[in-house]
SERO-941136 format. One record per residue (C-alpha): residue number from 1; residue in three letters; chain; y, x, z. Coordinates in Angstrom, 1 decimal, padded with zeros to 4 digits, m for minus. Last residue first. Layout:
<lumlos>
NUM, ala, A, Y, X, Z $
...
</lumlos>
This chain:
<lumlos>
465, leu, A, 051.1, m025.6, 055.2 $
464, leu, A, 049.2, m026.4, 052.0 $
463, met, A, 047.2, m029.2, 053.6 $
462, ser, A, 050.4, m030.9, 054.6 $
461, glu, A, 051.3, m031.3, 050.9 $
460, pro, A, 048.4, m033.7, 050.7 $
459, asn, A, 050.2, m036.5, 052.5 $
458, glu, A, 047.9, m039.5, 051.7 $
457, ile, A, 044.8, m037.3, 051.7 $
456, tyr, A, 045.8, m035.3, 054.8 $
455, gly, A, 046.7, m038.4, 056.7 $
454, lys, A, 043.5, m040.1, 055.7 $
453, phe, A, 041.5, m037.2, 057.1 $
452, ala, A, 043.4, m037.4, 060.4 $
451, lys, A, 042.9, m041.1, 060.7 $
450, leu, A, 039.2, m040.7, 059.8 $
449, trp, A, 038.8, m038.2, 062.6 $
448, glu, A, 040.5, m040.5, 065.1 $
447, ala, A, 038.2, m043.3, 064.0 $
446, gly, A, 035.1, m041.2, 064.6 $
445, ile, A, 036.5, m040.3, 068.0 $
444, ala, A, 037.1, m043.9, 068.9 $
443, gly, A, 033.6, m044.8, 067.9 $
442, asp, A, 032.0, m042.1, 070.0 $
441, ile, A, 030.7, m039.0, 068.2 $
440, val, A, 027.8, m037.1, 069.7 $
439, arg, A, 025.0, m039.6, 070.6 $
438, his, A, 026.6, m042.1, 068.1 $
437, asp, A, 025.7, m039.8, 065.2 $
436, cys, A, 028.4, m040.7, 062.7 $
435, ser, A, 028.5, m041.8, 059.0 $
434, leu, A, 032.1, m041.7, 057.7 $
433, thr, A, 032.8, m044.0, 054.8 $
432, val, A, 035.5, m043.3, 052.2 $
431, ser, A, 037.2, m045.7, 049.9 $
430, met, A, 039.9, m044.4, 047.4 $
429, phe, A, 043.1, m046.3, 046.7 $
428, ser, A, 045.4, m046.1, 043.6 $
427, ala, A, 048.7, m047.9, 043.8 $
426, phe, A, 050.5, m050.5, 041.7 $
425, lys, A, 053.7, m052.2, 042.8 $
424, phe, A, 054.9, m055.7, 043.8 $
423, gln, A, 058.0, m057.8, 044.2 $
422, glu, A, 058.0, m061.4, 043.4 $
421, pro, A, 058.0, m062.7, 047.0 $
420, glu, A, 060.3, m059.9, 048.3 $
419, leu, A, 059.1, m057.1, 050.6 $
418, gly, A, 056.6, m055.8, 048.1 $
417, pro, A, 052.9, m056.7, 047.6 $
416, ile, A, 050.5, m053.9, 046.6 $
415, val, A, 048.4, m054.4, 043.4 $
414, arg, A, 045.4, m052.2, 043.3 $
413, lys, A, 044.2, m049.3, 041.2 $
412, glu, A, 040.8, m047.8, 041.9 $
411, ala, A, 039.6, m044.5, 043.3 $
410, ser, A, 035.8, m043.9, 043.5 $
409, gly, A, 033.8, m043.5, 046.7 $
408, val, A, 033.4, m040.6, 049.0 $
407, ala, A, 030.6, m040.6, 051.7 $
406, leu, A, 031.5, m038.3, 054.6 $
405, ile, A, 028.7, m037.0, 056.7 $
404, gly, A, 028.6, m036.6, 060.5 $
403, ser, A, 026.5, m035.3, 063.4 $
402, gln, A, 024.8, m032.2, 061.9 $
401, pro, A, 021.3, m031.2, 062.9 $
400, pro, A, 020.5, m033.0, 060.6 $
399, asn, A, 022.1, m034.2, 057.4 $
398, ile, A, 023.4, m037.7, 058.2 $
397, ile, A, 022.4, m040.4, 055.7 $
396, ala, A, 025.3, m041.7, 053.4 $
395, cys, A, 026.9, m045.1, 053.4 $
394, phe, A, 028.4, m046.3, 050.1 $
393, gln, A, 031.7, m047.3, 048.4 $
392, lys, A, 033.1, m047.8, 044.9 $
391, ile, A, 030.5, m045.9, 043.0 $
390, gly, A, 032.1, m044.6, 039.8 $
389, phe, A, 029.3, m042.1, 039.0 $
388, pro, A, 030.9, m038.6, 038.9 $
387, gly, A, 034.1, m039.4, 040.8 $
386, gly, A, 032.8, m041.9, 043.3 $
385, leu, A, 029.4, m040.6, 044.2 $
384, asn, A, 030.8, m037.8, 046.5 $
383, ser, A, 028.8, m036.5, 049.4 $
382, val, A, 030.6, m034.3, 052.0 $
381, thr, A, 028.6, m032.7, 054.8 $
380, phe, A, 029.4, m031.2, 058.2 $
379, thr, A, 028.4, m028.2, 060.3 $
378, gly, A, 026.7, m026.1, 057.5 $
377, gly, A, 024.7, m023.0, 058.5 $
376, glu, A, 022.2, m022.8, 055.7 $
375, tyr, A, 022.9, m023.7, 052.0 $
374, asp, A, 024.0, m020.5, 050.2 $
373, glu, A, 022.6, m018.3, 053.0 $
372, pro, A, 019.1, m019.5, 052.0 $
371, lys, A, 019.6, m018.3, 048.4 $
370, leu, A, 020.3, m020.8, 045.6 $
369, ser, A, 018.6, m020.0, 042.3 $
368, asn, A, 017.4, m023.5, 041.2 $
367, glu, A, 019.5, m023.2, 038.0 $
366, lys, A, 021.2, m026.5, 038.8 $
365, ala, A, 021.8, m025.3, 042.4 $
364, lys, A, 023.2, m022.0, 041.1 $
363, gln, A, 025.7, m024.0, 038.9 $
362, ala, A, 026.7, m026.1, 041.9 $
361, leu, A, 027.2, m022.9, 044.0 $
360, his, A, 029.6, m021.4, 041.4 $
359, lys, A, 031.5, m024.6, 040.9 $
358, val, A, 031.9, m025.2, 044.6 $
357, glu, A, 032.9, m021.5, 045.2 $
356, glu, A, 035.6, m021.5, 042.5 $
355, ala, A, 037.1, m024.8, 043.7 $
354, ile, A, 037.1, m023.7, 047.3 $
353, thr, A, 038.9, m020.4, 046.4 $
352, ser, A, 041.5, m022.3, 044.4 $
351, leu, A, 042.0, m024.8, 047.3 $
350, gly, A, 042.7, m022.0, 049.8 $
349, lys, A, 040.3, m021.1, 052.5 $
348, lys, A, 040.7, m021.3, 056.3 $
347, asp, A, 039.5, m024.9, 056.8 $
346, ala, A, 036.6, m024.2, 054.4 $
345, asp, A, 035.2, m021.6, 056.8 $
344, arg, A, 031.9, m021.5, 054.8 $
343, ile, A, 031.4, m023.7, 051.8 $
342, val, A, 027.7, m024.7, 051.9 $
341, pro, A, 025.2, m025.7, 049.3 $
340, val, A, 023.6, m029.1, 049.7 $
339, tyr, A, 020.9, m029.6, 047.1 $
338, leu, A, 019.3, m032.9, 045.9 $
337, gly, A, 016.5, m032.8, 043.4 $
336, asn, A, 015.0, m030.8, 040.6 $
335, glu, A, 017.1, m032.4, 037.9 $
334, thr, A, 020.2, m031.7, 040.0 $
333, gln, A, 022.4, m033.7, 042.4 $
332, val, A, 024.9, m031.6, 044.5 $
331, ala, A, 025.9, m032.6, 048.0 $
330, val, A, 028.5, m030.3, 049.5 $
329, asn, A, 027.9, m028.7, 052.9 $
328, ile, A, 031.2, m027.9, 054.7 $
327, asn, A, 031.3, m025.0, 057.2 $
326, val, A, 034.0, m025.3, 059.8 $
325, asn, A, 033.4, m022.5, 062.3 $
324, asn, A, 034.1, m023.0, 066.0 $
323, tyr, A, 031.1, m025.2, 066.4 $
322, gln, A, 030.6, m027.7, 069.2 $
321, arg, A, 027.0, m027.8, 070.6 $
320, ile, A, 026.3, m030.9, 072.6 $
319, tyr, A, 023.9, m030.2, 075.5 $
318, asp, A, 020.4, m030.3, 077.0 $
317, asp, A, 018.4, m032.4, 074.4 $
316, thr, A, 020.5, m031.1, 071.5 $
315, trp, A, 023.2, m032.9, 069.5 $
314, ser, A, 025.4, m031.1, 067.0 $
313, ser, A, 029.1, m030.7, 066.6 $
312, asn, A, 032.1, m030.7, 064.2 $
311, cys, A, 033.0, m034.3, 065.0 $
310, gln, A, 034.2, m033.3, 068.5 $
309, pro, A, 036.5, m030.7, 066.7 $
308, val, A, 039.1, m033.3, 065.8 $
307, lys, A, 042.0, m031.2, 064.4 $
306, arg, A, 039.6, m028.6, 063.0 $
305, leu, A, 037.4, m031.3, 061.7 $
304, ala, A, 040.4, m032.9, 060.0 $
303, leu, A, 041.2, m029.6, 058.4 $
302, ala, A, 037.7, m029.3, 057.0 $
301, ala, A, 037.7, m032.9, 055.7 $
300, ala, A, 041.0, m032.4, 053.9 $
299, lys, A, 039.8, m029.2, 052.3 $
298, ile, A, 036.6, m030.9, 051.1 $
297, val, A, 038.5, m033.9, 049.8 $
296, leu, A, 040.9, m031.6, 047.9 $
295, asp, A, 037.9, m029.9, 046.3 $
294, asn, A, 036.4, m033.3, 045.5 $
293, val, A, 039.6, m034.3, 043.7 $
292, ser, A, 039.0, m031.3, 041.4 $
291, ile, A, 040.9, m028.1, 041.1 $
290, arg, A, 040.7, m026.3, 037.8 $
289, lys, A, 039.5, m022.8, 037.8 $
288, gly, A, 042.0, m019.9, 037.4 $
287, gly, A, 043.6, m018.4, 034.3 $
286, ala, A, 047.0, m018.0, 035.9 $
285, ala, A, 048.6, m020.6, 033.6 $
284, glu, A, 045.7, m022.9, 034.0 $
283, gln, A, 045.8, m022.7, 037.7 $
282, leu, A, 049.6, m023.4, 037.8 $
281, ser, A, 049.1, m026.5, 035.7 $
280, asn, A, 046.1, m027.4, 037.9 $
279, leu, A, 048.3, m027.3, 041.0 $
278, gln, A, 050.8, m029.7, 039.6 $
277, ser, A, 048.2, m032.1, 038.4 $
276, arg, A, 046.4, m031.9, 041.8 $
275, leu, A, 049.7, m032.6, 043.6 $
274, asp, A, 050.2, m035.8, 041.5 $
273, met, A, 046.7, m036.9, 042.1 $
272, leu, A, 047.0, m036.4, 045.9 $
271, lys, A, 050.3, m038.3, 045.9 $
270, asp, A, 048.7, m041.3, 044.3 $
269, val, A, 045.5, m041.1, 046.5 $
268, cys, A, 046.1, m044.0, 048.8 $
267, ala, A, 043.3, m044.0, 051.4 $
266, asp, A, 040.9, m046.8, 052.1 $
265, val, A, 038.9, m046.6, 055.4 $
264, thr, A, 035.3, m047.0, 056.4 $
263, leu, A, 033.4, m046.3, 059.6 $
262, tyr, A, 029.6, m046.3, 059.9 $
261, tyr, A, 027.0, m046.0, 062.7 $
260, his, A, 023.9, m044.0, 062.8 $
259, pro, A, 021.6, m043.6, 065.8 $
258, ile, A, 019.7, m040.4, 064.8 $
257, thr, A, 015.9, m040.3, 065.3 $
256, gln, A, 014.3, m042.5, 062.6 $
255, lys, A, 017.1, m042.3, 060.0 $
254, ser, A, 017.4, m038.5, 060.3 $
253, phe, A, 013.6, m037.9, 060.4 $
252, leu, A, 013.2, m039.9, 057.2 $
251, leu, A, 016.1, m037.9, 055.6 $
250, arg, A, 014.4, m034.6, 056.6 $
249, ser, A, 011.0, m035.5, 055.3 $
248, ala, A, 012.2, m037.0, 052.1 $
247, thr, A, 014.4, m033.9, 051.4 $
246, val, A, 011.5, m031.6, 052.2 $
245, lys, A, 009.1, m033.5, 049.9 $
244, arg, A, 011.7, m033.6, 047.1 $
243, ile, A, 012.5, m029.9, 047.5 $
242, gln, A, 008.8, m029.0, 047.0 $
241, ser, A, 008.4, m031.2, 044.0 $
240, his, A, 006.4, m034.4, 044.4 $
239, pro, A, 004.0, m035.1, 041.5 $
238, ile, A, 005.1, m037.9, 039.1 $
237, asp, A, 002.5, m040.6, 038.6 $
236, val, A, 003.1, m042.5, 035.3 $
235, tyr, A, 002.9, m046.2, 035.0 $
234, asp, A, 001.7, m049.1, 032.7 $
233, leu, A, 000.8, m052.3, 034.6 $
232, ala, A, m002.1, m054.3, 033.2 $
231, ala, A, m004.2, m054.0, 036.4 $
230, leu, A, m001.3, m055.7, 038.3 $
229, lys, A, m001.3, m058.6, 035.8 $
228, ala, A, m005.0, m059.1, 036.1 $
227, asp, A, m004.9, m059.0, 039.9 $
226, lys, A, m002.2, m061.6, 039.9 $
225, thr, A, m004.3, m063.9, 037.6 $
224, lys, A, m007.3, m063.4, 039.9 $
223, pro, A, m005.2, m064.1, 043.0 $
222, thr, A, m004.2, m067.5, 041.6 $
221, arg, A, m007.7, m068.8, 041.3 $
220, ala, A, m007.8, m070.3, 044.8 $
219, ser, A, m004.4, m071.8, 044.4 $
218, val, A, m005.6, m073.8, 041.4 $
217, glu, A, m008.8, m074.9, 043.0 $
216, lys, A, m007.0, m076.2, 046.1 $
215, gly, A, m004.1, m078.0, 044.3 $
214, pro, A, m005.3, m081.6, 045.0 $
213, ser, A, m008.6, m082.0, 046.9 $
212, ala, A, m011.7, m081.6, 044.8 $
211, leu, A, m012.2, m078.0, 045.9 $
210, tyr, A, m012.3, m079.0, 049.6 $
209, asp, A, m014.7, m081.9, 048.9 $
208, glu, A, m017.0, m079.6, 047.0 $
207, ile, A, m017.0, m077.0, 049.8 $
206, asp, A, m017.8, m079.7, 052.4 $
205, ala, A, m020.6, m081.1, 050.2 $
204, lys, A, m022.3, m077.7, 050.1 $
203, val, A, m022.6, m077.5, 053.9 $
202, ile, A, m020.4, m076.1, 056.7 $
201, his, A, m022.3, m076.4, 060.0 $
200, gly, A, m020.6, m078.5, 062.7 $
199, asp, A, m023.7, m078.9, 064.9 $
198, pro, A, m025.6, m080.5, 062.0 $
197, gly, A, m023.5, m080.7, 058.9 $
196, thr, A, m019.9, m082.0, 058.6 $
195, gly, A, m018.2, m078.6, 058.7 $
194, lys, A, m014.4, m078.4, 058.9 $
193, ile, A, m013.0, m076.1, 056.3 $
192, ser, A, m010.1, m073.7, 056.6 $
191, ser, A, m012.1, m071.0, 058.3 $
190, leu, A, m014.4, m071.0, 055.4 $
189, pro, A, m011.7, m069.4, 053.3 $
188, val, A, m012.3, m070.5, 049.6 $
187, lys, A, m012.2, m067.8, 047.0 $
186, his, A, m014.1, m070.0, 044.5 $
185, asp, A, m017.2, m067.7, 044.1 $
184, glu, A, m017.1, m066.8, 047.9 $
183, ala, A, m016.9, m070.4, 049.0 $
182, met, A, m019.8, m071.4, 046.6 $
181, lys, A, m022.0, m068.6, 048.0 $
180, arg, A, m021.2, m069.5, 051.6 $
179, ala, A, m022.0, m073.1, 050.9 $
178, leu, A, m025.3, m072.2, 049.4 $
177, pro, A, m026.2, m070.0, 052.3 $
176, ser, A, m025.4, m072.8, 054.8 $
175, ala, A, m022.4, m072.3, 057.0 $
174, phe, A, m021.7, m071.4, 060.6 $
173, ile, A, m018.5, m069.6, 061.4 $
172, arg, A, m018.6, m067.1, 064.3 $
171, asp, A, m015.3, m066.9, 066.3 $
170, glu, A, m013.8, m063.3, 066.1 $
169, ser, A, m011.7, m064.1, 063.1 $
168, ser, A, m009.8, m066.8, 065.0 $
167, pro, A, m006.9, m067.8, 062.6 $
166, ser, A, m009.0, m066.8, 059.6 $
165, ile, A, m007.1, m065.6, 056.7 $
164, pro, A, m007.4, m061.8, 057.3 $
163, lys, A, m011.1, m062.2, 058.1 $
162, phe, A, m012.0, m064.2, 055.0 $
161, thr, A, m012.8, m061.9, 052.1 $
160, lys, A, m013.6, m058.6, 053.7 $
159, pro, A, m015.2, m060.3, 056.7 $
158, glu, A, m017.6, m062.1, 054.4 $
157, pro, A, m018.4, m059.3, 051.9 $
156, ser, A, m019.8, m056.8, 054.4 $
155, ser, A, m018.3, m053.4, 053.9 $
154, val, A, m015.6, m054.0, 056.5 $
153, pro, A, m018.4, m054.5, 059.1 $
152, gln, A, m019.7, m051.0, 058.5 $
151, glu, A, m016.3, m049.3, 058.1 $
150, val, A, m015.4, m049.7, 061.7 $
149, pro, A, m018.5, m048.0, 063.0 $
148, glu, A, m017.9, m045.1, 060.7 $
147, gln, A, m014.2, m044.7, 061.6 $
146, lys, A, m014.7, m042.4, 064.5 $
145, ser, A, m017.0, m040.1, 062.4 $
144, pro, A, m014.4, m040.1, 059.6 $
143, pro, A, m011.5, m039.4, 062.0 $
142, pro, A, m013.1, m036.3, 063.6 $
141, ala, A, m013.0, m033.9, 060.6 $
140, ala, A, m009.3, m033.9, 059.8 $
139, leu, A, m008.2, m032.1, 062.9 $
138, lys, A, m010.8, m029.4, 062.5 $
137, lys, A, m010.1, m029.1, 058.8 $
136, ala, A, m006.3, m028.8, 059.5 $
135, ala, A, m006.9, m026.2, 062.1 $
134, pro, A, m009.2, m024.3, 059.8 $
133, ala, A, m006.8, m024.1, 057.0 $
132, gly, A, m004.8, m020.9, 057.6 $
131, ser, A, m007.2, m018.9, 055.4 $
130, asp, A, m008.1, m016.4, 058.1 $
129, ser, A, m010.3, m018.5, 060.4 $
128, ala, A, m012.0, m020.1, 057.4 $
127, ser, A, m012.9, m016.7, 056.0 $
126, pro, A, m011.0, m015.3, 053.1 $
125, ser, A, m012.7, m015.0, 049.7 $
124, tyr, A, m013.9, m011.9, 048.1 $
123, asp, A, m016.0, m012.0, 045.0 $
122, lys, A, m014.2, m009.1, 043.2 $
121, phe, A, m013.1, m007.5, 046.4 $
120, lys, A, m015.4, m004.5, 046.2 $
119, ala, A, m014.1, m003.8, 042.6 $
118, ile, A, m010.6, m002.9, 043.9 $
117, asp, A, m011.8, m000.1, 046.3 $
116, lys, A, m011.8, 002.6, 043.7 $
115, glu, A, m008.1, 002.2, 043.1 $
114, glu, A, m007.3, 003.2, 046.7 $
113, glu, A, m004.6, 001.7, 048.9 $
112, val, A, m005.8, m001.9, 048.8 $
111, thr, A, m004.1, m005.3, 048.3 $
110, ile, A, m005.4, m008.8, 048.9 $
109, ala, A, m003.5, m012.0, 047.9 $
108, ile, A, m002.4, m015.5, 048.9 $
107, ile, A, m003.5, m015.7, 052.5 $
106, glu, A, m002.1, m018.7, 054.5 $
105, gly, A, 000.7, m017.7, 056.8 $
104, val, A, 003.0, m020.5, 055.7 $
103, lys, A, 000.8, m023.3, 054.3 $
102, ile, A, 000.2, m023.3, 050.5 $
101, glu, A, 001.3, m026.7, 049.1 $
100, lys, A, 000.9, m025.7, 045.5 $
99, ser, A, m000.9, m023.1, 043.4 $
98, gly, A, 000.8, m022.9, 040.0 $
97, asp, A, m000.3, m019.4, 039.2 $
96, gly, A, m003.2, m018.2, 041.4 $
95, lys, A, m003.8, m018.3, 045.2 $
94, ile, A, m006.4, m015.7, 046.3 $
93, ile, A, m005.3, m012.9, 043.9 $
92, lys, A, m007.6, m009.9, 044.6 $
91, ala, A, m007.3, m006.1, 044.4 $
90, leu, A, m003.5, m005.7, 043.8 $
89, tyr, A, m003.3, m001.9, 044.1 $
88, gly, A, m001.1, 000.3, 046.3 $
87, glu, A, 002.2, 002.1, 046.6 $
86, glu, A, 004.6, 000.8, 049.2 $
85, met, A, 007.6, m001.6, 049.2 $
84, cys, A, 006.1, m004.4, 047.2 $
83, glu, A, 008.3, m007.2, 045.8 $
82, met, A, 008.3, m011.0, 046.3 $
81, glu, A, 010.7, m012.8, 044.0 $
80, val, A, 012.1, m016.1, 045.5 $
79, thr, A, 012.5, m019.5, 043.8 $
78, ala, A, 014.8, m021.7, 045.7 $
77, lys, A, 015.2, m024.6, 048.1 $
76, asp, A, 011.9, m025.8, 049.5 $
75, thr, A, 010.3, m022.6, 048.5 $
74, glu, A, 008.9, m021.5, 045.1 $
73, val, A, 007.3, m018.0, 045.3 $
72, glu, A, 007.5, m015.6, 042.4 $
71, cys, A, 005.0, m012.7, 042.2 $
70, met, A, 004.5, m009.0, 042.7 $
69, val, A, 007.9, m007.6, 041.9 $
68, glu, A, 008.1, m003.8, 041.7 $
67, gly, A, 010.4, m002.2, 044.2 $
66, pro, A, 007.9, 000.3, 045.6 $
65, ser, A, 005.0, 000.8, 043.1 $
64, met, A, 002.1, m001.5, 042.4 $
63, lys, A, m001.0, m000.6, 040.5 $
62, asp, A, m002.6, m003.4, 038.6 $
61, gly, A, m006.2, m004.3, 039.3 $
60, glu, A, m005.7, m008.0, 039.6 $
59, lys, A, m002.6, m009.1, 037.7 $
58, lys, A, 001.1, m008.5, 038.5 $
57, leu, A, 003.9, m010.9, 037.6 $
56, trp, A, 002.1, m013.8, 039.4 $
55, arg, A, 003.6, m017.2, 038.8 $
54, ala, A, 005.3, m020.1, 040.6 $
53, ile, A, 003.2, m019.8, 043.7 $
52, asn, A, 004.1, m022.8, 045.9 $
51, gly, A, 005.4, m023.0, 049.4 $
50, glu, A, 004.6, m024.5, 052.9 $
49, thr, A, 006.3, m025.0, 056.2 $
48, met, A, 009.9, m024.1, 055.2 $
47, thr, A, 012.6, m025.7, 057.3 $
46, pro, A, 013.8, m022.5, 059.0 $
45, ser, A, 013.8, m020.6, 055.7 $
44, leu, A, 011.7, m018.0, 054.0 $
43, ser, A, 008.4, m018.2, 055.8 $
42, pro, A, 006.0, m016.0, 053.8 $
41, met, A, 002.6, m017.0, 052.4 $
40, gly, A, 000.2, m014.3, 053.7 $
39, ile, A, m000.7, m010.9, 052.2 $
38, glu, A, m004.0, m009.5, 053.5 $
37, gln, A, m004.1, m005.7, 053.3 $
36, his, A, m007.2, m003.6, 052.9 $
35, pro, A, m009.4, m000.9, 054.4 $
34, pro, A, m012.8, m001.0, 052.7 $
33, leu, A, m015.1, m004.0, 052.8 $
32, gly, A, m018.7, m003.2, 053.4 $
31, ala, A, m019.5, m006.4, 055.3 $
30, glu, A, m019.8, m004.3, 058.5 $
29, ser, A, m016.0, m003.8, 058.3 $
28, ala, A, m013.4, m001.2, 057.2 $
27, phe, A, m010.0, m002.2, 058.5 $
26, gly, A, m007.9, m005.2, 057.6 $
25, arg, A, m004.1, m005.0, 057.8 $
24, arg, A, m002.2, m008.2, 058.5 $
23, ser, A, 000.2, m010.5, 056.9 $
22, gln, A, 002.7, m013.2, 057.9 $
21, val, A, 005.6, m012.4, 055.7 $
20, gln, A, 009.0, m012.3, 057.4 $
19, ser, A, 012.6, m013.2, 056.5 $
18, cys, A, 015.2, m012.3, 059.1 $
17, ser, A, 017.3, m009.9, 057.2 $
16, ile, A, 018.0, m012.1, 054.2 $
15, glu, A, 020.0, m010.2, 051.6 $
14, arg, A, 017.8, m007.1, 051.1 $
13, asn, A, 015.0, m009.2, 052.3 $
12, tyr, A, 012.3, m008.0, 054.6 $
11, ala, A, 008.6, m008.6, 054.9 $
10, val, A, 006.3, m006.8, 057.3 $
9, gly, A, 002.7, m006.7, 056.1 $
8, asp, A, 001.9, m003.0, 056.3 $
7, met, A, 001.9, m002.8, 052.5 $
6, pro, A, 005.6, m003.6, 052.4 $
5, ile, A, 006.9, m006.9, 051.1 $
4, gly, A, 010.5, m007.0, 050.0 $
3, leu, A, 011.9, m010.5, 049.2 $
2, arg, A, 014.1, m010.7, 046.1 $
1, met, A, 016.7, m013.2, 045.2 $
</lumlos>
């Protein structure tokens, strides 16, 4: 995917019309700098607040022509090529290869129109007001000064060791210097000892009596052993990828702000498996993609949303938005993280089309080449851990701003009792759990949706009508 960046600072995408780079043109100044262009980190998706520079394809001093790629930017979902739309020269790279966590709008490069102006930016660095960081610095500056008075008592050995244990940490404990030293050496909380000295002062004999009592010395030395074990741990720190940080932020937001509740049903999939076999025979004969169980689940979920549109909605502070389009996000796990590409208008598409789109988008997710239109605009999500991993049942976290997500478990054979005592038969059942936003979907509505979904799964021919 390519993002066009003209020299006047306006970004456009041949495939994403709303993308925009925050840039501005600089005019000749008293500092002797010629006219130049400050290129800022672009905002490439509604959830993007920062990005990384994967690599620069141009180096300082290079001439740039319209259509040439300047660099590759790693967003929360994809790697995007930024290309120049006007002739000019790359005078200064502010953020080099591998630069991470660059805020949207923060300056990443300087371009000029004349080659002779390149040298004047050799030692250039953006001012604090232009770098996009001043706000963070101003916010970050006050806390240390506020914390200074707090840090002073913490630096004292006594409060550090005994304050958490003391039932009344604000009451002063009187002890002789030798008693304090013994207590510190043996990790004894002074608050646990009753002093026998003048006016209740704790003296050396009180510490010795405490250590002589059963189990005291052993328990006092236990933390040293634990500390030694912790220090011996072998570990590796893995830096957060951009998508990992975004996924963590959105899922935390979901669990903290959305009142989840869960509904689970078991659906018989014998007829579904028979229909799938018949359809795949036809697909193979026609040279098409094989249809998976998940493709059938997506279709059934889309039709159930059309039948129960209340579940195809989002919550806002002023109203509930009910969507006319049924766009199903499909969870795809990759080495880079979790992606949720979208199947648009899944209720109107045939199973072969859904199968082709799912496989195509899953491959793009694994290659980290999804475009914003490949994952934005979903109204409901399906997550399947049954087929790939054999998970029997699980509860998924809602993908905001959606109001529901379906967690699909594995199918298993069960014995079904017959009418007579010795009659029985075998059947395969699949467990599915619907996570609902209770602000939007009442319990009875969620149950109605699951009933519709189960009906399509157990009578799959109705999906073809």
